[in-house]
N, C-alpha and C positions, 0 to 999 in steps of 0.2 A: 554389724551395721554396714549397709551398702555405701558405695562411693557415690557422691552427689554430683560431681561435675566431670566433664570429659577431661579437663586439664588434670584434675586429681587422679582420674583413672589412668591417664598416660604415665604420670609420675609413679603411681603404684606399680604398674606393670613393669616399668623400667627398673625400679629398685628391686622388685621381686625376682625378675629374670636374672638380674646381675648377681643376686645372692644365692640362687639355687645351685647346689653342686651338680656338676656335669659328668655324665658317663659318655665317653667317646667310644662308640660301638665298633669302630673299625679304624685301625691305624697300621702303619708299617714301622712303628717305633720299637726301639730296644732299650732296656734299662742299662744302667752302668755296668752290670756284671757281664754284658756281652762285648765289652771292650771296644775295639775299632768298628764293630758293626753298628754301634750307637752313633748316630749322626746328630751333632749338637754344635752350637757356636757358629761363628761366621763361616769357617771353612766347610763344616758339614752342610750348612745351608746353601752355600754356593756350588756344591758339587752334586746337586740333584740330577737325575736322569734328564729332566726337561732342559735345565740350564746348560748341561754339557752338550746335549744334542743341538741346542740353539747356537752355542758358541762355535762348535766345529764347522758350522756352515760358513763361517767367515774365514776359515783356515783350510783351503783346499788340500794342502799337503798333510793334514792331520786327520786321522780317522777317529771315530768315536771310541773304538777300543783302545787306541793309543792315549787318548785323553783320559780314559778311565784308569789306565795303568799308571798315570802320573801320581806321585805322592800327593796326598790330599791338599796340602798348602799350595803346591805348584798348580794343581788343577783349579783351585780357588782363585789364584792370581790370574790365570788365563781367563776365567769367566769374568772376573771383575773388570779387567782391562778391556776385554772385548765388548762386553754388554753394558757396562755401567760408566766407563770413562770414554771409550772411543765412540759410543753411541748412547742415545737416551734409553733408559730401561723401560720400554713400552709394553713388553709382553706380560701376560699374566704371571708367569713364573718369576720374572724380574720384579714385578710389583709386589709379589709376596715377600721378597727380601726387603724391599723398602718398607713394607708394612710392619715387618718384624722389628726393624730398627726403630721405626717410629713408635711402636708399642712399648719398646724398652726405654724410650725417652732420650735417645741419643741424637746428637746434633746432625741433621741431614746435610749440613754444609761441608761436613768432613768428607773428602772424596778419596783420600789415600787409605788403602786397605790396612796399612799398619796402624793408622789412627783408630779404625774400628776394632782391630784386634786388641788394641790396648784396653778397650772396655771389658774384654773377656779375661784379661790376664790374671785377675785376682779370683777368678771363679773356677772351682773344680766342676767336673761333670755332675756330681751329686748336688752341688750348690746351684748349678744352672737348672737342673731339673726341678728343684724346689721352687726356684724363682718363676719358671715358666708355668708350673702347675698352679702356683698361687695367683699369678696375674691373669691366667686364662680362665680360672674358675673350674678347671677340670680336676676331678678327684680320682678318676679311674679311667684307664684306657684299655682297650682290647688290642693286643699286639699279635700280628700275623707271624707265625713261625713255621718253618719247614725243617723237621728233624733230618730229612735226607740231604739237606745242605750241610756240607762238611763242617764249615765254620760254626754254624748254629748247633749242629749235633754234638760237637766237641764241648761246647759250653753246657748244653743240657746234661751231658754225661758227668760233668764235675760239679754242677750247680747244686748247692744245698738249700738255699732259700732264695725266693724271687721277691723283688721289690713289690709289696702288696698293692701298689697302685697299678701294676701291670698284670693283666689277665690274658693268658695265652689263648690264641686262636690257632687251631691245627690246620695248616694248609695241606690239601691233598692234590694241589694242582699238578705236581710232577707226575703223579700216578695217572691222571686223566689226560694230560696234554703231551707228555713225552715218556711213554711207557718204556721205550728202549733204554733211555738214560736212567729212569727210575729202577728198572730191573737190575742194571749194573750197580746202582747204589745199594739196593737190597742185598745183592750177592756179596758186596764188600762188607756188609754188616752180618754176614753169615746166614742170611735167609736163603732157603732153597728155591730161588725164583728162576724161571726160564722165560724167554721172550714169548714163547707159545703159552697161552693162558690155559694150562692143564689144571687138573684138580689140585695137584701139589702146589703149584704156583699160587692159585687163589687162596689156599690155606696159609701159605707164607705171607701173603699180603694181609690177610686177616690177623695173623699173629703180630705183624709189624704195627698195624693199626691199634690193636689192643694194648700192646706194650707202650706205644707212644701216648695213648690216652691216659694210661696210668702215670707215665712219667711227666707229661705236661699238665694234666688236669685242665684241659681246655674248656672254655665256655661253650664253644661250638667248633665244628669243622667248617672249613671254607674251601670252595671250589670255583674255578672258572671253567665252564663247559667248553669243550673244543668246538671249533667251527663245524657246522653240519650235524651236531649231536641231535639224536632223536631218542626220546624215551621209548623203551621197548625194542630198540634196534639190536643189531648183532655186532656192533663195533667193540673193540677192546675197552674203550672208555665206558660204554654202556654196561658191559659185563662187570667191570671193576666197580662201577657205581652200584649196580643192582645186586651183585653177589658178595661184595666185600664192604664197601663204604657204608651203604645204608643199613645192612644188618648189624655191623659193629656199632654204628652210631645209635641204633635202636637199643642194642644191649646196654650201652653206656647211658642211655637216656639223655643224649645231648642233640641239639639241632644241627642240621646241615645248612650252611649259608651258601647261597649261589650268587656270585658276583655278576652283575649285569653292567655292560659297558654303555656309557652315555654316548649317543650319536653326536657327531660334530655339528654344532649349531650352524644353521644357514641364516642368511639375512632375513629378518622378519620371523624367525622361528624355524624349526626343523620341518622338512617336507613330510616326514612320517607323522608328526603331530597334526599338521594341517590336513593331511589326507585321512586321518583317523585310522591309520594302519597300526597294528600292534607290533610289539617287540618279539622276535623269534625266540630269544632267550627266555622272555617272560612267559610265553605260551608253553615252552617246555617245562618251566618251573611249575606252572599251574597244573600241567599234566602229571608231574611227579607228585604234587600234593594230592591229586585225585587217586593216583595209583597206590600211595602210601599214606593213608589217612591217620595212621598211628604215629607217624614220624613228623617231628616239627621241622619246619624250614624257615630260614631267614632269606628274604630278598634284599641283597645288598645293592641298592639301586644306583647309588652314586650319581644322582641327578638325572638319570635317564627319564625321558618323558613317557609317562604311562597314560594311555587313553582312558576315557571314561569306562568303556566295557572292561578293560583290564582291571581297573580299580574296583568295579562292581564284582568282578569274578574273585578278586582278592578278598573282598569283604565276606564272601561266602565260604572262605577257606579258614576254618578255625585253627588249622595247623600251620598257618603262614603269617609271618610278621614282616612288615615292610620297614626298612631302615635306609635313610639317606635319600628319601624321595624329593627333598628340597635341597638343592646344592646352593650354599650361601654365595658362591662366587659367580652365579649366573648373572649376566649383565641385565640392567634395567629391572623390571618387575617380574622377570621370568620365574625366579625362585619363589616369590610371594604368590604368584598365580598357581604354581605347582603345589605349594603348601596349602593354599585355600582349597584346591581340588581334593587333596588327600584328606583334609579335615572334613570336607563334605561327605566323603565316602567311608572313611575309617574312624572319624572322631579322634579320640585320644588313644586308640589302640595301635599306635605306630611310634617309630622313633625317627622324626623327620630329618635329622641332621647328624652326620658324622664327618670327621675331618679327612680321613684317609692320609694323615700326615706321614711323611717319610723322615722328617727331622723334627726334633722336639720343639724347635723355635716356631714351626708352622702352626702349632696349637694356638698361638697368639692371634694372628690375623683370621684364622679359620673360625675361632669362636667369638671374636669380636663381630665378625660378619653374621655368624650364626645367631647370636643372641639378639643383634639388631633386627634381623629378619623375624625372629620369633616375637619380639616386642611389637613390631609393626602389625603383624597378622593378628596377634591376640588383641591388641587395642581395637582394631577394626571389628573383630568379632564381638568383643564386649560392648563396644559402642552401639552396635546393631541390637544387641540384647537389651541394653539400657533403654534405647529408643522404643523398644517393644514392651517396656515396663518391668523387665526382669532386674532384680537387684543383684549387683556384683559386690562381693565382699573380698577383703584381703585374703581370707582363707581360701576362697575359690581360686584366686589367681595363683597363690602358692601351690595349691594342689595340682592345678592344670600344668603349670610350668614344670613341676617336678615329674609329672608323668611324661611330658614330651622331651625332657632332658635326661631321661634314663629310667624312670620308674616303670614305664610300659615295657621296656626292654628286659629289665630284670624279672618282671612278673611273667613275661612269656617264657623266659629261661627256667622259671620255677626256683629261682635263687634269691636270697635277700640282697638288697642293694647295699653294698658296703658303706656307702655314704650316709645311709639312714638306719641300717639294720633291719629295714622292713621289706 
């Protein structure tokens, strides 16, 4: 039976979106088994890259590297005193901290860090993960992992079972963006790699990729293309991508995700969007899709503004899935406008939002904003359909919300959604 009034429709959409389990398609989180790599609680929240970078600007005698080398509690004290007590926490990174504390229901009048820490005292890392997953509505996260990182590699070498809520994403950034360092890491793991990309080295890279895929069982590979990358070029990055990464991903039957950087917003919107210019990274990704039609690709857009021609081109690529095309943190109605544009061109065949969270706590504000965004846009769409005489049922809303909050992502991967088994 269809919903009869717009007020009833809004309430139905709100309740449904809040009840649908969420898959977060890209994060930089770690489960408890990764020990100190897992950032959680107030100290983990306050020691993000963005907050440390912001804090050291007020301490000319302190470098960012020195701040990062501090014990985590000391670094958190520095950030709290500098950005939250000595000044008003106005930046987006500061507001995220305030939003987390608000979401957890703690008293915002408490200004001493020790008072906030007291709220965490009775919680273990496992308890806190359970709390955050339950309150955020997230049931499954994709966790970026680089086996060439010494600390991560050591955990993978001894890990027997991974928290089922965490699904690995295999980062190949180091291979593409810093081959010299990656080569040294491979040699340290007894792979016969040389800085010159000869046939033996390429085979060593393929062996490393195959072994890591078996070890991690990743949902997809993830890469950030180096500056100036051109598909079909002769650079080391292009050879590694073309002769190693893509063939091995194809053998394993898993997608390659390409991370696109969002441009810095300008007043009134980005100049690129206003002028209708496209993203260099996205044009390269489209070219890769054309050159490798049998390989699946994920566009990890992270709120980057895509033009209408880019979205039309993406619609014509059955081997391409867009994720993160609507960044919930975008000021004003920018995120809603982007989501509307993506719905116009791609319908329900996309995953509009992921958090990119670096600390478990950040799932809370990210998905509060994300679900509010989705509610707003779906209400607007359904109201227009109702005005045109189309009946909207509760089943319609539940199906659509489930698609946009993870169903379309799992379908593209060709794997069952662990939240539903479908």
